[in-house]
FINUMI-729103 format. One record per residue (C-alpha): residue in one letter; y, z, x; residue number from 1. Coordinates in Angstrom, 1 decimal. Example, Ala and Ser with C-alpha at 12.3 -4.5 7.8 and 13.67 -1.06 7.14 Angstrom:
// residues 2
  resn       y       z       x  resi
     a    -4.5     7.8    12.3     1
     s    -1.1     7.1    13.7     2
***
This chain:
// residues 428
  resn       y       z       x  resi
     x   110.8    68.5   156.0     1
     x   113.9    67.7   153.7     2
     x   116.8    69.5   154.1     3
     x   118.6    70.1   150.7     4
     x   122.0    68.4   150.6     5
     x   124.7    67.7   147.6     6
     x   123.2    64.6   146.6     7
     x   119.2    66.0   146.8     8
     x   119.3    69.4   145.4     9
     x   116.1    72.0   146.0    10
     x   113.6    71.5   143.5    11
     x   113.0    75.2   141.6    12
     x   110.0    76.3   141.9    13
     x   108.8    77.2   138.5    14
     x   105.7    75.9   137.5    15
     x   102.7    77.3   135.3    16
     x   101.6    80.0   138.3    17
     x   105.2    81.4   137.8    18
     x   105.3    81.2   134.0    19
     x   102.2    83.1   134.1    20
     x   103.6    85.7   136.6    21
     x   106.3    86.4   134.4    22
     x   104.5    86.5   131.0    23
     x   101.6    88.9   132.7    24
     x   104.5    91.2   134.4    25
     x   106.7    91.7   130.5    26
     x   103.0    92.4   128.8    27
     x   101.8    94.8   131.6    28
     x   105.2    96.7   131.7    29
     x   105.2    96.6   127.9    30
     x   101.7    98.1   127.4    31
     x   102.2   101.0   130.2    32
     x   105.3   102.1   128.2    33
     x   103.5   101.7   124.9    34
     x   100.5   103.4   126.4    35
     x   102.7   106.3   128.1    36
     x   104.9   107.2   125.0    37
     x   101.3   107.1   122.7    38
     x    99.9   109.2   125.2    39
     x   102.5   111.5   125.0    40
     x   102.6   111.5   121.0    41
     x    98.9   112.7   120.9    42
     x    97.2   109.2   119.9    43
     x    94.8   109.2   122.7    44
     x    92.7   111.8   120.5    45
     x    92.4   109.0   117.7    46
     x    88.6   108.6   116.6    47
     x    86.6   105.3   117.3    48
     x    88.3   104.6   120.7    49
     x    90.9   103.5   118.6    50
     x    93.5   104.1   121.5    51
     x    93.9   100.6   123.1    52
     x    94.0    98.9   119.6    53
     x    96.9   101.0   118.9    54
     x    98.8   100.1   122.2    55
     x    98.1    96.4   121.3    56
     x    99.6    96.9   117.9    57
     x   102.6    98.7   119.2    58
     x   103.3    95.9   121.5    59
     x   103.0    93.4   118.8    60
     x   105.4    95.4   117.0    61
     x   107.7    95.7   119.8    62
     x   108.2    91.8   120.0    63
     x   108.7    91.6   116.2    64
     x   105.3    91.2   114.7    65
     x   104.0    92.4   112.0    66
     x   101.4    95.0   111.5    67
     x   100.2    95.6   107.9    68
     x    98.2    99.0   106.6    69
     x    95.3    98.9   104.3    70
     x    93.7   101.4   102.4    71
     x    90.3   101.8   100.7    72
     x    89.6   104.8    98.9    73
     x    87.0   103.7    96.2    74
     x    86.8   103.2    92.8    75
     x    87.9   106.5    91.9    76
     x    91.2   106.6    94.0    77
     x    94.1   104.6    94.7    78
     x    95.4   104.6    98.0    79
     x    98.9   102.7    99.3    80
     x   100.9   102.9   102.7    81
     x   103.2   100.7   104.8    82
     x   105.4   101.0   107.9    83
     x   108.2    99.3   109.3    84
     x   109.5   100.3   112.6    85
     x   110.2    99.0   115.7    86
     x   109.5   100.8   118.8    87
     x   112.4    99.8   120.7    88
     x   111.9   101.2   124.4    89
     x   108.9    99.0   124.4    90
     x   111.1    96.4   123.4    91
     x   114.0    96.9   125.9    92
     x   111.5    97.2   128.8    93
     x   109.7    93.8   127.8    94
     x   113.1    92.1   127.5    95
     x   114.2    93.0   130.9    96
     x   110.8    92.3   132.8    97
     x   110.9    88.8   130.9    98
     x   114.4    87.9   131.6    99
     x   113.9    88.8   135.2   100
     x   110.6    86.6   135.7   101
     x   112.5    83.9   133.9   102
     x   115.5    84.0   135.8   103
     x   114.1    84.7   139.2   104
     x   113.1    80.7   140.3   105
     x   116.3    79.8   139.0   106
     x   118.8    82.0   141.5   107
     x   121.1    80.7   143.8   108
     x   121.8    77.4   142.1   109
     x   125.1    76.5   140.3   110
     x   123.9    73.7   137.5   111
     x   120.8    72.8   136.1   112
     x   119.5    70.0   133.7   113
     x   118.8    70.4   130.1   114
     x   115.4    69.3   130.6   115
     x   114.6    71.1   133.6   116
     x   115.5    74.8   131.8   117
     x   113.3    73.4   128.7   118
     x   110.6    72.8   130.3   119
     x   110.3    75.9   132.5   120
     x   111.1    77.9   128.9   121
     x   108.4    75.9   127.6   122
     x   105.6    76.8   129.7   123
     x   106.8    80.4   129.2   124
     x   106.5    79.9   125.9   125
     x   103.1    78.5   125.6   126
     x   101.3    81.3   127.8   127
     x   103.5    83.7   125.7   128
     x   102.1    82.6   122.4   129
     x    98.4    82.7   123.7   130
     x    98.9    86.2   124.8   131
     x   100.1    87.2   121.4   132
     x    97.1    85.5   119.8   133
     x    95.0    87.5   121.6   134
     x    96.9    90.7   121.1   135
     x    96.8    90.0   117.2   136
     x    93.3    89.6   117.2   137
     x    93.0    93.1   119.2   138
     x    95.5    94.8   116.9   139
     x    92.8    95.9   114.4   140
     x    91.6    99.2   113.5   141
     x    90.0   101.2   110.3   142
     x    89.8   105.2   110.3   143
     x    87.7   107.2   107.7   144
     x    89.6   110.0   106.6   145
     x    87.7   113.3   105.1   146
     x    89.6   115.0   101.8   147
     x    89.5   118.2   103.1   148
     x    91.6   117.7   106.0   149
     x    94.3   116.2   103.6   150
     x    95.6   119.9   102.5   151
     x    94.0   120.4    98.7   152
     x    90.8   122.1    97.7   153
     x    90.8   120.2    94.7   154
     x    90.4   116.8    96.2   155
     x    88.1   118.1    98.6   156
     x    86.0   119.0    96.1   157
     x    86.0   115.7    94.3   158
     x    85.6   113.9    97.3   159
     x    82.4   115.7    97.8   160
     x    81.0   115.3    94.3   161
     x    81.6   111.4    93.9   162
     x    81.2   110.6    97.0   163
     x    84.8   109.6    98.0   164
     x    86.0   109.2   101.5   165
     x    89.2   107.0   101.9   166
     x    89.5   104.6   104.6   167
     x    92.5   103.5   106.3   168
     x    93.5   100.9   108.8   169
     x    95.7    98.1   110.2   170
     x    95.5    94.6   111.1   171
     x    97.9    91.9   112.0   172
     x    99.4    89.3   110.2   173
     x    98.9    86.4   112.7   174
     x   101.5    83.6   111.8   175
     x   104.2    85.8   111.3   176
     x   103.7    87.5   114.7   177
     x   103.2    84.0   116.4   178
     x   106.5    83.1   114.8   179
     x   108.4    86.2   115.4   180
     x   107.2    86.5   118.5   181
     x   108.2    83.2   119.5   182
     x   111.6    83.6   118.1   183
     x   112.2    87.3   120.0   184
     x   111.3    85.5   123.1   185
     x   113.7    82.6   122.7   186
     x   116.3    85.3   122.0   187
     x   115.4    87.3   125.2   188
     x   115.6    84.0   127.3   189
     x   118.9    82.8   125.8   190
     x   120.7    85.9   126.6   191
     x   119.2    86.0   130.1   192
     x   121.1    82.8   130.4   193
     x   124.0    84.2   129.2   194
     x   123.9    87.4   130.7   195
     x   123.4    86.4   134.4   196
     x   126.2    85.2   136.3   197
     x   123.9    83.7   139.1   198
     x   122.0    81.6   135.9   199
     x   122.3    77.9   136.2   200
     x   123.6    76.1   133.0   201
     x   123.4    72.6   132.2   202
     x   126.4    70.8   133.0   203
     x   127.8    70.6   129.4   204
     x   127.8    73.9   128.9   205
     x   129.7    74.9   132.1   206
     x   132.8    75.3   130.3   207
     x   131.5    78.1   127.7   208
     x   130.5    80.5   130.9   209
     x   134.0    81.8   131.3   210
     x   134.3    83.1   127.3   211
     x   130.8    83.9   126.6   212
     x   128.9    85.1   129.8   213
     x   131.3    88.0   130.6   214
     x   131.3    89.3   127.1   215
     x   127.5    89.0   127.1   216
     x   127.1    91.1   130.2   217
     x   129.3    94.0   128.8   218
     x   127.6    94.4   125.7   219
     x   124.1    94.3   127.4   220
     x   125.6    96.9   130.0   221
     x   127.1    98.8   126.7   222
     x   123.5    99.0   125.0   223
     x   122.0   100.1   128.5   224
     x   124.3   102.5   129.2   225
     x   123.7   104.3   125.3   226
     x   119.6   104.2   126.5   227
     x   121.0   105.8   130.0   228
     x   122.8   108.9   128.4   229
     x   119.6   109.2   126.0   230
     x   117.3   109.3   128.9   231
     x   119.8   112.3   130.6   232
     x   119.9   114.2   127.3   233
     x   116.1   113.9   126.6   234
     x   115.4   115.1   130.2   235
     x   117.8   118.1   129.8   236
     x   116.2   119.0   126.2   237
     x   112.8   118.7   127.7   238
     x   113.7   121.0   131.0   239
     x   115.3   123.9   128.9   240
     x   113.9   124.1   125.3   241
     x   110.5   122.7   125.8   242
     x   108.4   120.0   123.8   243
     x   108.0   118.3   126.8   244
     x   105.4   115.9   125.4   245
     x   107.3   115.3   122.2   246
     x   110.5   114.3   124.2   247
     x   108.7   112.0   126.7   248
     x   107.3   109.9   123.1   249
     x   110.7   109.8   122.2   250
     x   112.0   108.3   125.4   251
     x   108.8   106.0   125.9   252
     x   108.6   104.7   122.4   253
     x   111.8   104.8   120.3   254
     x   114.8   106.3   122.5   255
     x   116.9   102.9   122.0   256
     x   116.4   103.5   118.2   257
     x   118.2   106.8   118.0   258
     x   120.6   105.6   120.7   259
     x   122.0   102.8   119.3   260
     x   121.8   104.1   115.8   261
     x   124.4   106.8   117.1   262
     x   126.5   104.0   118.8   263
     x   127.3   102.6   115.3   264
     x   127.4   105.9   113.7   265
     x   130.7   107.1   116.4   266
     x   132.1   103.5   115.5   267
     x   132.2   105.0   111.8   268
     x   129.2   103.2   110.2   269
     x   126.9   104.5   107.3   270
     x   123.3   104.2   107.1   271
     x   121.3   105.2   103.7   272
     x   118.0   106.9   103.9   273
     x   115.6   109.4   102.6   274
     x   113.0   111.6   103.8   275
     x   110.0   113.0   101.7   276
     x   106.9   114.3   103.0   277
     x   105.6   115.3   106.5   278
     x   106.2   111.8   109.3   279
     x   105.3   111.7   112.5   280
     x   107.9   109.5   113.6   281
     x   110.4   111.0   116.0   282
     x   113.9   112.3   114.4   283
     x   116.2   114.6   115.6   284
     x   116.2   117.9   112.8   285
     x   120.2   117.2   112.2   286
     x   118.9   113.6   110.4   287
     x   116.1   115.1   108.9   288
     x   118.2   117.6   107.0   289
     x   121.0   115.1   106.1   290
     x   117.9   112.6   104.7   291
     x   115.4   115.1   103.1   292
     x   115.6   116.0    99.7   293
     x   117.7   113.4    98.1   294
     x   117.0   110.2    96.5   295
     x   119.5   108.1    98.8   296
     x   121.4   110.3   101.2   297
     x   124.5   108.7   103.5   298
     x   124.2   109.0   106.7   299
     x   127.6   108.9   108.8   300
     x   129.7   111.2   110.9   301
     x   130.8   113.3   107.7   302
     x   127.6   114.2   106.4   303
     x   126.4   114.7   109.9   304
     x   129.2   116.9   110.6   305
     x   128.6   119.4   107.6   306
     x   125.4   120.4   109.8   307
     x   126.4   119.8   113.5   308
     x   130.3   119.4   114.5   309
     x   129.4   118.1   117.7   310
     x   128.4   114.6   116.5   311
     x   132.3   114.1   116.8   312
     x   131.7   113.7   120.3   313
     x   130.1   110.5   119.2   314
     x   133.3   109.0   118.6   315
     x   134.5   110.3   122.2   316
     x   131.4   108.4   124.0   317
     x   131.8   105.2   122.1   318
     x   135.7   105.4   122.9   319
     x   134.9   105.8   126.8   320
     x   132.0   103.7   126.6   321
     x   133.6   100.6   124.9   322
     x   136.7   100.7   127.1   323
     x   134.6   100.7   130.4   324
     x   132.9    97.8   128.9   325
     x   135.8    96.0   128.2   326
     x   137.5    96.4   131.8   327
     x   133.9    95.3   133.0   328
     x   134.3    92.2   130.8   329
     x   138.2    91.6   131.5   330
     x   137.2    92.3   135.3   331
     x   134.3    89.4   135.2   332
     x   136.6    87.0   133.3   333
     x   139.2    84.3   134.8   334
     x   142.4    86.1   135.5   335
     x   144.4    83.3   133.4   336
     x   143.1    85.1   130.6   337
     x   145.5    87.0   128.6   338
     x   144.7    90.5   126.8   339
     x   144.5    89.1   123.4   340
     x   141.7    86.7   124.5   341
     x   139.9    89.8   125.9   342
     x   140.3    91.3   122.3   343
     x   138.7    88.6   120.6   344
     x   136.1    87.9   122.9   345
     x   134.9    91.8   122.9   346
     x   135.5    91.8   119.2   347
     x   133.2    89.0   118.7   348
     x   130.3    90.3   121.0   349
     x   130.5    93.9   119.6   350
     x   130.3    92.5   115.9   351
     x   127.0    90.5   117.1   352
     x   125.7    93.5   118.7   353
     x   126.3    95.5   115.7   354
     x   124.6    93.4   113.6   355
     x   121.2    93.1   115.8   356
     x   121.2    97.1   115.6   357
     x   121.5    96.9   111.8   358
     x   118.8    94.2   111.6   359
     x   116.1    95.9   114.3   360
     x   117.1    99.4   113.6   361
     x   115.9    99.4   110.1   362
     x   112.8   101.8   109.5   363
     x   110.6   102.0   106.2   364
     x   107.4   104.3   106.0   365
     x   105.2   105.4   102.7   366
     x   102.0   106.4   101.9   367
     x   100.1   108.0    99.1   368
     x    96.7   109.0    97.8   369
     x    95.7   109.7    94.2   370
     x    92.2   111.1    93.2   371
     x    91.4   111.0    89.4   372
     x    95.2   111.5    88.8   373
     x    95.3   114.5    91.4   374
     x    97.8   113.8    94.1   375
     x   100.1   111.2    93.4   376
     x   101.4   108.1    95.4   377
     x   104.5   109.4    96.7   378
     x   103.8   112.9    95.2   379
     x   102.2   115.7    97.2   380
     x    99.9   113.5    98.9   381
     x   102.6   111.1    99.8   382
     x   105.4   110.6   101.1   383
     x   108.4   108.2   101.8   384
     x   111.2   107.5   105.0   385
     x   113.5   105.1   105.0   386
     x   116.9   104.3   107.1   387
     x   118.9   101.5   106.3   388
     x   122.8   100.4   107.3   389
     x   125.4    99.0   105.2   390
     x   125.8    96.1   107.2   391
     x   129.0    94.6   106.6   392
     x   131.2    97.4   106.7   393
     x   129.5    98.2   110.3   394
     x   130.2    95.0   111.4   395
     x   133.8    95.1   110.4   396
     x   134.3    98.1   111.9   397
     x   133.0    96.8   115.1   398
     x   135.3    93.8   115.0   399
     x   138.2    96.5   115.0   400
     x   137.0    98.8   117.8   401
     x   136.4    95.3   120.0   402
     x   139.9    94.0   119.1   403
     x   141.3    97.5   120.4   404
     x   139.4    98.1   123.0   405
     x   138.7    94.6   124.3   406
     x   143.1    94.5   124.7   407
     x   143.4    97.5   126.6   408
     x   140.5    96.8   128.9   409
     x   142.6    93.4   129.5   410
     x   145.6    95.3   130.3   411
     x   143.9    97.6   132.6   412
     x   142.3    94.7   134.5   413
     x   145.5    93.1   135.4   414
     x   146.4    95.7   138.0   415
     x   142.6    94.9   139.5   416
     x   141.8    91.8   141.4   417
     x   138.9    89.6   139.8   418
     x   135.7    88.6   141.5   419
     x   135.9    85.5   143.1   420
     x   139.8    85.7   143.1   421
     x   141.7    85.0   146.5   422
     x   144.7    87.4   147.0   423
     x   147.5    85.2   148.7   424
     x   148.7    86.4   152.0   425
     x   151.9    88.5   152.3   426
     x   155.3    86.5   152.5   427
     x   157.5    87.0   155.6   428
***
């Protein structure tokens, strides 16, 4: 039996079976969360045994895949629909599980060659693409609607007279799903290497770990803290106000969508949006009040405070959690770093984090049906929902918050011994 020595390092066990285990664990965890969330939302009652296909479509969208909605209402009718929303609860669970599976064979090592890391990541990527291909073909379904159920008697009578049976369905854009799914996987694996202190890096990149890893870890901690806060709030709401199923649907499907939106609002960011018509997407009542009935509404602390003054607590929550993240970042950084360096590191990291939230937190959905001119696309039988950020102002505010919080966190960490730092013995 060979014993590892400094000149003969242990060979990491990360072959195809380990890659398969990591991919399967990620997909199963995402599928379970998506299925439970959709079940709580009532999707298990969909006709034609469509529930498994809807679960597959949810997992596809969670990793950046593209689901295309389609409609066919016959020659005397016109239909239109589309939706873009990422179920970030499913995304977050999948990212955490996949990252853990990727890092597990690499633990207890200080350095790994670039070729070794690339080979391990490539194995996971090949199996991931095959799994996405299977999900893409599974995520396809068509439903037939009854005009009598759409709420207007005239349309029901016309449907019976002309034999109109509208069909709606969804399918997957396979090339786009494979491309964005692979891009998502690459982001998860790179972020896992950046965040984990125990993950080995190629020798040429070791000089960057002192400045990048503590900041990346602090931002992941900040995002998870906001999600944890949302879970506590959701459980309290479910226990005190009822609506248990709806609350758990929000937690299991879209909790990060709401909580990371709240993070940016607490920093002072502005989002623009509109709500018209009924939608099944989870949305707090105060957001619906601000966005409904306007061509384009501004969503920020000022407009929200007109309906509920408690939104100012978002500023307090951001301040407390950012200072905690800054302290953790400084605590994990070398003690020789100065407060202004911590400020710069946190500012850049927070700006990139807010940019990510702005990109993945957008929502766009619309639907419409018109039969012989009765019912207008976007009118009584239509609806629209969109929510998009003012990106660069949000990123600029994140830079300012990061500079202040990073500087204060760096000052506070001076009084605390850093990890790995040896305290010299007392003199005399």
